[in-house]
C-alpha positions in Angstrom: -0.1 0.0 0.0 1.2 3.1 -1.2 0.8 5.9 1.8 0.6 8.6 -0.7 -2.5 7.0 -2.2 -4.0 6.1 1.3 -4.0 9.8 2.3 -4.9 11.9 -0.8 -3.2 15.4 -0.9 -0.3 14.6 1.4 2.8 14.5 -1.1 5.2 11.9 0.4 8.8 11.6 -0.6 11.6 9.2 0.2 14.7 10.4 1.7 17.5 8.0 2.1 20.8 9.0 4.1 23.9 7.4 3.5 26.8 6.8 6.0 28.2 10.3 5.5 24.7 12.1 5.9 24.6 13.0 2.2 21.0 13.0 0.9 19.7 11.3 -2.3 16.7 10.2 -3.7 14.8 13.1 -2.7 11.5 13.5 -4.8 10.9 9.8 -5.4 7.2 9.2 -4.7 7.3 5.6 -4.0 8.6 4.5 -0.6 10.2 1.2 0.1 8.1 -1.7 1.0 9.8 -2.1 4.5 9.2 1.5 5.5 5.7 1.3 4.4 4.9 -1.9 6.2 6.6 -0.6 9.4 4.1 2.3 9.0 0.9 0.6 8.7 1.8 -2.7 10.3 2.4 -6.3 9.3 2.6 -9.6 10.8 5.8 -8.6 12.7 4.7 -5.2 13.8 1.5 -4.3 15.4 -0.6 -1.8 13.7 -0.1 1.7 15.3 -3.1 3.2 17.1 -2.3 6.9 16.4 0.0 9.3 15.0 1.9 9.9 18.4 2.5 5.7 18.5 4.0 6.1 15.3 6.3 8.6 16.1 7.3 6.9 19.3 9.0 4.0 17.4 11.9 5.3 15.5 13.6 2.0 16.0 11.2 0.2 13.4 12.6 2.3 10.7 15.7 1.5 8.8 18.8 3.2 10.4 19.3 5.4 7.2 15.7 6.1 5.7 12.7 8.2 6.6 10.0 10.2 5.0 9.2 14.0 4.8 6.7 16.2 3.4 7.5 18.7 0.9 6.7 21.5 3.3 9.4 20.3 5.7 13.0 21.3 4.7 15.5 18.3 4.8 19.0 18.9 6.3 21.8 16.7 6.5 22.0 17.3 10.4 18.5 15.6 10.8 18.1 11.9 11.9 15.8 9.6 10.2 13.2 9.9 13.3 13.5 13.7 13.1 12.8 14.0 9.6 9.7 11.8 10.2 8.6 13.8 13.2 8.8 17.1 11.4 6.9 15.4 8.5 4.1 14.4 10.7 4.1 17.7 12.5 3.2 19.5 9.4 0.8 16.8 8.4 -1.1 16.8 11.7 -2.3 20.3 10.9 -3.8 19.5 7.5 -7.5 18.0 7.0 -6.3 14.7 5.9 -4.9 13.8 9.3 -8.0 12.2 10.3 -7.8 9.7 7.1 -4.4 8.5 8.4 -5.5 7.9 11.9 -8.5 5.9 10.8 -6.3 3.5 9.2 -4.2 3.3 12.0 -6.7 1.6 14.4 -5.1 -1.5 15.9 -6.8 -5.0 15.4 -8.0 -7.2 18.8 -5.1 -9.4 18.1 -2.5 -6.7 18.2 -3.9 -4.2 21.0 -2.8 -6.5 23.5 0.8 -6.7 22.5 1.2 -2.8 21.9 -0.5 -2.0 25.1 3.0 -2.3 26.8 4.3 0.5 24.3 5.0 3.9 25.6 2.6 6.4 23.9 4.8 9.4 23.5 8.2 9.6 24.2 8.3 13.5 23.9 9.2 15.1 27.0 6.6 18.1 27.5 7.9 21.5 28.3 5.6 24.0 30.2 6.6 27.8 30.5 4.8 29.7 33.2 4.8 33.4 33.5 1.7 34.3 35.4 3.6 34.9 38.4 7.2 33.9 39.3 8.7 32.4 36.0 9.0 28.6 36.1 10.2 26.1 33.7 9.3 22.5 33.6 10.3 19.9 31.5 8.7 16.4 32.0 7.0 17.9 35.5 10.6 18.7 36.9 11.6 22.3 37.6 14.4 23.6 35.5 16.5 26.2 37.3 18.0 29.1 35.1 20.2 31.9 35.9 18.4 35.3 36.3 19.6 36.7 32.9 18.4 33.5 30.8 15.0 34.0 32.7 14.9 37.5 31.6 16.0 36.4 27.9 13.0 33.7 27.9 10.5 36.5 29.4 11.7 38.9 26.6 10.9 36.3 23.9 7.5 35.6 25.5 6.8 39.3 25.8 7.2 39.4 21.8 4.2 37.0 21.4 5.7 35.2 18.8 7.5 37.7 16.8 11.3 37.2 16.2 13.6 40.0 18.2 16.9 40.7 16.5 20.1 40.1 18.4 21.1 43.7 18.9 17.8 44.6 20.4 18.1 41.7 22.6 21.4 43.0 24.0 20.3 46.6 24.4 17.0 45.7 26.3 18.6 43.0 28.6 22.2 44.0 29.0 21.9 47.7 28.3 23.6 50.2 25.9 27.2 49.8 25.4 29.3 52.9 26.2 29.9 53.6 22.8 26.3 53.0 21.7 27.3 50.1 19.5 26.4 46.5 19.7 29.6 44.6 18.5 30.1 41.0 17.7 31.5 40.4 21.2 27.9 41.7 22.5 26.3 39.5 20.1 28.1 36.6 21.0 27.0 37.2 24.8 23.3 37.0 23.5 24.1 33.9 21.4 25.6 32.0 24.6 22.2 32.8 26.5 20.0 31.8 23.8 22.3 28.5 23.8 21.7 28.1 27.3 18.0 28.8 27.0 17.6 26.3 24.2 19.4 23.7 26.3 16.6 24.1 28.9 13.4 24.5 27.0 14.2 22.2 24.1 15.3 19.3 26.3 13.2 16.3 25.2 11.7 18.2 22.4 11.8 17.5 18.5 14.7 19.3 17.2 13.4 19.5 14.0 10.7 21.7 15.5 12.5 23.7 18.4 10.5 26.2 20.6 13.5 28.7 20.3 13.8 29.3 16.4 16.7 31.1 14.7 15.7 33.4 11.6 17.6 36.1 9.8 16.2 39.8 9.6 17.3 42.8 7.7 17.8 45.3 10.3 20.3 47.2 8.5 22.8 47.0 5.6 23.6 43.5 6.6 21.1 40.6 7.7 21.2 39.8 11.4 20.2 36.9 13.6 16.7 37.0 15.4 15.1 34.7 17.8 11.5 33.8 18.0 9.7 31.5 20.9 7.0 29.4 19.4 5.4 27.4 22.1 2.0 25.6 21.5 -0.9 26.7 23.8 -0.6 24.2 26.2 3.2 24.9 26.9 3.0 28.7 27.8 0.4 29.5 30.6 -0.4 33.0 29.4 -1.4 31.9 26.1 -3.7 29.4 27.4 -5.0 31.8 29.9 -6.0 34.0 27.1 -7.5 31.6 24.8 -9.6 30.0 27.7 -11.1 33.6 28.7 -11.9 34.5 25.0 -13.5 31.1 24.5 -15.6 31.5 27.8 -16.8 34.9 26.7 -18.7 33.1 23.9 -19.9 30.1 25.6 -23.1 29.3 27.6 -22.9 30.2 31.4 -22.1 26.7 32.6 -19.4 26.1 30.2 -18.1 29.6 30.7 -17.8 28.8 34.7 -15.7 25.8 34.0 -13.3 27.4 31.6 -12.9 30.7 33.5 -12.2 28.8 36.9 -9.5 26.8 34.7 -8.1 30.1 33.5 -7.9 31.6 36.8 -6.3 28.6 38.2 -3.5 29.5 36.0 -3.1 32.8 37.4 -0.4 32.9 40.2 0.4 36.5 40.3 1.7 39.6 38.7 2.7 38.3 35.0 6.3 38.4 34.0 7.4 39.4 37.2 11.0 39.5 36.9 10.5 42.0 34.0 7.1 43.5 34.5 8.9 47.1 35.0 10.5 47.0 31.6 9.2 48.8 28.4 9.1 45.6 26.4 7.1 43.8 29.0 4.5 46.6 29.4 2.1 45.7 26.3 1.6 42.0 27.3 1.4 42.6 31.3 -1.2 45.1 30.7 -3.0 42.8 28.2 -3.0 40.3 30.7 -4.2 42.0 33.5 -7.1 43.4 31.2 -8.0 39.9 30.6 -8.0 38.7 34.2 -10.4 41.4 35.0 -12.5 40.3 32.1 -12.1 36.9 33.5 -13.5 37.7 36.9 -16.3 40.1 35.4 -17.5 37.1 33.2 -17.2 34.6 36.2 -19.4 36.8 38.3 -22.0 37.3 35.5 -22.0 33.3 34.8 -22.3 32.5 38.3 -24.9 35.0 39.0 -26.9 33.8 35.8 -26.7 30.2 37.2 -28.3 31.1 40.4 -25.1 31.1 42.3 -24.6 34.4 43.9 -22.8 33.0 46.9 -20.0 31.8 44.5 -20.1 34.9 42.6 -19.6 37.2 45.6 -16.2 36.2 46.4 -14.9 36.9 42.8 -16.8 40.2 42.7 -15.0 41.3 45.9 -11.7 40.7 44.6 -12.6 42.5 41.4 -14.0 45.3 43.3 -10.7 45.6 45.3 -8.7 46.0 42.4 -11.0 48.7 40.9 -11.4 51.1 43.9 -12.8 54.0 41.8 -15.2 52.0 39.8 -18.6 52.5 41.1 -20.4 49.6 38.8 -17.7 47.1 40.6 -18.7 48.2 44.1 -22.7 48.1 43.1 -22.3 44.4 41.9 -20.7 43.5 45.2 -23.7 45.0 47.1 -26.2 43.5 44.9 -24.8 40.1 45.2 -24.4 40.4 49.2 -28.3 41.1 49.1 -28.9 38.2 47.2 -26.9 36.0 49.4 -28.6 37.5 52.5 -32.0 36.8 50.9 -31.5 33.2 49.7 -29.9 32.0 53.2 -32.4 33.9 55.2 -31.9 32.5 58.9 -28.9 30.4 58.1 -26.2 30.9 60.4 -24.0 28.3 59.2 -23.6 26.3 55.9 -20.8 23.9 54.7 -20.6 22.0 51.5 -19.1 18.4 51.5 -18.2 17.8 47.9 -16.8 14.5 48.6 -19.8 12.8 49.8 -22.3 14.9 47.9 -24.0 16.5 51.0 -24.0 19.6 53.0 -24.8 20.8 56.5 -26.9 23.9 57.5 -27.7 25.3 60.8 -30.5 27.9 60.7 -32.6 29.8 63.1 -36.4 28.8 62.7 -39.1 26.7 63.2 -38.8 23.0 62.7 -42.3 22.8 61.2 -41.9 25.3 58.8 -39.4 23.3 56.7 -42.1 21.9 54.5 -39.4 20.9 51.7 -37.7 18.3 54.3 -38.2 15.5 56.1 -38.4 15.8 60.0 -36.5 13.9 62.7 -38.5 13.9 65.9 -37.1 12.5 69.2 -39.4 10.2 71.2 -39.3 8.4 74.5 -39.1 4.6 74.5 -42.9 4.3 75.0 -43.8 6.4 72.2 -46.3 8.4 74.6 -48.3 11.0 72.8 -50.7 12.3 75.5 -50.1 16.0 76.3 -53.0 16.7 78.6 -51.8 19.0 81.3 -48.3 18.3 80.3 -48.3 15.4 82.7 -47.0 12.6 80.5 -45.7 14.5 77.2 -45.0 18.4 77.4 -47.4 20.4 74.9 -43.9 22.7 74.2 -41.9 19.6 73.4 -41.2 18.9 69.8 -43.4 15.6 70.5 -46.2 17.7 71.7 -45.9 20.2 68.6 -45.7 17.3 66.3 -49.3 16.1 67.7 -50.8 19.6 67.3 -49.3 21.0 64.2 -49.0 18.0 62.0 -51.7 15.9 63.1 -54.2 18.6 64.3 -54.4 17.4 67.8 -55.8 14.1 66.8 -53.9 11.9 69.0 -55.9 8.6 67.7 -54.5 9.6 64.2 -50.9 9.9 65.3 -51.0 6.6 67.4 -52.5 4.5 64.7 -49.6 5.6 62.4 -47.0 4.7 65.3 -48.4 1.4 65.9 -48.5 0.6 62.1 -44.8 1.5 62.0 -44.0 -0.3 65.0 -45.2 -3.5 63.9 -41.6 -4.4 62.4 -40.1 -3.4 65.9 -39.6 -6.1 68.6 -40.4 -4.6 72.0 -37.7 -4.6 74.7 -40.4 -4.9 77.5 -43.7 -4.3 79.0 -44.5 -2.5 82.4 -47.1 -3.8 84.7 -49.9 -1.1 85.3 -48.8 -1.2 89.3 -45.5 0.1 88.2 -46.6 2.6 85.4 -49.9 3.7 86.0 -49.9 6.4 83.5 -48.9 6.5 80.0 -48.1 3.6 77.3 -46.4 0.7 78.9 -44.7 -1.1 75.9 -41.3 -0.2 75.7 -39.0 -0.2 72.5 -35.1 -0.4 72.3 -33.1 2.7 72.1 -32.6 3.6 68.4 -36.0 2.2 67.2 -37.3 4.4 64.3 -40.8 4.7 62.9 -41.2 6.4 59.4 -44.3 8.4 59.5 -45.7 9.3 55.9 -46.8 12.9 55.1 -47.8 14.0 51.4 -44.1 14.1 49.5 -42.0 13.7 52.7 -41.6 11.6 56.1 -41.3 12.3 59.9 -38.9 10.0 61.4 -40.0 9.3 64.8 -37.0 7.7 66.8 -36.3 6.5 70.5 -33.5 8.7 71.9 -34.3 8.6 75.5 -36.1 6.1 78.2 -39.2 7.4 80.1 -39.2 6.3 84.1 -41.9 5.0 85.6 -42.1 8.3 87.3 -42.6 9.7 83.8 -39.2 11.5 83.8 -37.4 11.2 80.5 -33.4 10.4 80.7 -30.8 9.7 78.3 -26.9 10.1 78.0 -24.2 10.5 75.3 -24.0 7.0 74.1 -27.9 6.4 74.0 -28.1 9.5 71.8 -25.2 8.3 69.6 -26.8 5.1 69.1 -30.4 6.7 68.3 -28.7 9.1 65.8 -27.0 6.3 63.8 -30.1 4.4 63.7 -32.0 7.2 62.5 -29.5 8.0 59.7 -29.8 4.3 58.5 -33.3 4.6 58.2 -33.4 8.0 56.4 -31.0 6.4 53.9 -34.0 3.5 53.2 -37.2 5.7 53.7 -35.9 9.6 53.1 -36.9 9.9 49.7 -33.7 11.6 48.9 -35.0 14.7 50.6 -33.4 17.3 53.0 -33.5 16.1 56.5 -34.5 18.7 59.5 -33.6 17.9 63.0 -33.9 20.0 66.1 -31.1 20.1 68.5 -32.4 16.6 70.0 -31.5 16.0 73.5 -31.0 19.7 74.6 -34.5 19.6 76.5 -36.0 17.1 78.7 -34.0 14.4 77.7 -31.4 15.6 80.0 -28.4 14.6 78.2 -25.4 16.0 79.8 -23.6 17.6 77.2 -23.1 21.1 76.1 -25.2 22.3 73.3 -22.4 22.7 71.1 -21.5 19.3 71.8 -25.2 18.1 71.1 -24.9 19.8 67.9 -21.4 18.2 66.7 -22.6 14.8 67.9 -25.6 15.2 65.6 -23.1 16.5 62.8 -20.6 13.9 63.3 -23.0 10.8 63.2 -24.6 12.3 60.0 -21.4 12.6 58.2 -20.1 9.3 59.0 -23.4 7.8 57.9 -23.1 9.8 54.5 -19.6 8.3 54.1 -20.8 4.7 53.9 -24.2 5.4 52.1 -25.3 8.9 50.6 -28.9 9.4 51.5 -29.9 12.9 51.9 -28.6 15.9 50.3 -28.8 18.2 53.1 -28.8 17.9 57.2 -30.7 21.0 58.5 -30.3 21.5 62.1 -33.1 23.9 63.2 -32.3 25.9 66.4 -35.3 27.9 67.9 -34.3 31.7 67.8 -34.6 32.1 71.4 -32.1 29.4 72.0 -29.3 31.1 69.9 -27.8 33.1 73.0 -27.1 29.9 74.8 -25.0 28.4 71.9 -21.6 28.8 71.1 -21.9 28.4 67.5 -18.3 29.6 66.8 -17.3 26.3 68.6 -19.3 24.4 66.1 -18.0 26.3 63.2 -14.6 25.9 64.4 -15.3 21.9 64.2 -17.0 21.9 60.8 -14.1 24.0 59.1 -11.7 21.7 60.3 -13.3 18.9 58.4 -12.2 17.6 54.9 -14.7 17.2 52.0 -15.8 13.9 53.1 -16.5 15.4 56.7 -13.9 13.7 58.3 -12.2 15.4 61.4 -8.6 15.4 62.7 -8.9 12.7 65.8 -7.8 15.5 68.4 -10.1 17.8 67.5 -13.2 15.5 67.2 -12.3 13.9 70.7 -11.8 17.2 72.4 -15.0 18.9 71.3 -17.1 15.8 72.0 -15.4 15.1 75.4 -17.6 17.4 78.1 -14.7 17.1 80.8 -12.0 18.3 78.5 -14.4 21.0 76.9 -15.4 22.4 80.2 -11.8 22.2 81.5 -10.8 24.4 78.7 -12.5 27.4 80.2 -15.5 27.2 78.0 -18.1 26.1 80.3 -21.3 28.1 80.6 -21.6 30.5 83.4 
């Protein structure tokens, strides 16, 4: 098969190099059988999967043969593999590239054999100038002398234009005493260029170097000039500009992705080491303008997507850099209003991206959370009688459940509880002599009954024991067990809705923990459950406004902010905040 026929429009010529490096046969259209079969695969050689794999195996070619496009100059100093790669570097920019790629898909038989071969042996170079200059080759930082670094930045500032050697000397070394750049001066520049090439072209294809030499007519005689020609993915400022430009023409969701990627490249003032030089000023000004555009577009896109809380930090940074811009300041004020309106009575929020859930603490009324399931703590007898506040207090969450959800119809609530308790094995039954008032069948701590409401559930769970004297009691271990059982039941019956819970254990259950510790215990058990099974998008702890003054919410926030994205806490912090004795000893005891 003749590759010239396989890929119409791509002129292939044979190039053979003898032992002395002389070329002959240039212009021949037919390529030797061995070379063609090495390209497209035969019984001995697996068919390559991509152009990159073709270029990765120069050892498959005869030692003194290669192919090249008529667009690529062939020089004696190039090896066969270098000519080959130069050829395909040009070819990949042509419309016919996909034709050759489609003919290079491996068979099922050969795919296993070639999977162990390296896909690309070319070491990637990355030049970062958004902030302190950094040059990496294959992920390894390359150190350069300060003057060589400035030379690199001068070529970056040229934005792809060639810079004559005399101008390089004047701008980086300074004007000579007599005002003339001599051969000795040009040699100094060339030495630095050689040093720069050694750094940036390490592992690169010498047929297509990043630093190229050209001849320019800047006087009566031509002089050398140097041009830096990195791809977008090798120079961060080029990638930054292109990402921002692409984002301005994209839909809001795509724009957010592109702009966050672009802003992630920004590490500080661009071209830092030469930022005050005249030659750097145009590119620095352009990049700073692009940065402002990126921030403005990101604010706009996040606001359009309904995320003012994500837009606000970016808008604040942008406004800080534009102190005289009234529009930027107005945008910040508008976003703050939107965030406050959205969060309403929220006093703490944290997203846990690793387990796809969030924590919200808010001041409000549990029974106003109509978009969420509710968790309501019960005693072990599931008593519901609120008359005269003898058995159950009318002001308790249990009592309010009866009045506000079941309209005071105790029979309706009891029937729903009995139906749910059919699956729960009782732990015992009291004799009428021992417990003359209230219900007498007891259920284990952690028993959960999901009560159905339109579109949501009420989870009635046992977290305390009611004595025969009608006094309820619980402790930290019982409360932890009941919460762990609650979250397991929410995973099964929670309909993937937010779950609202009061500060359970803080009232008549008489759990001897600080209110902050109760809240942390609720959060800790919920996050532990969410790490093993994702069951609700939001835990909403609802605190009555009148109780806020009694809670040091900053202690809870300190705990929450120390968690990672999976909700895991450093062991020392978790133990310290959950240990009542230590907490009090630290001087935090309530007066």
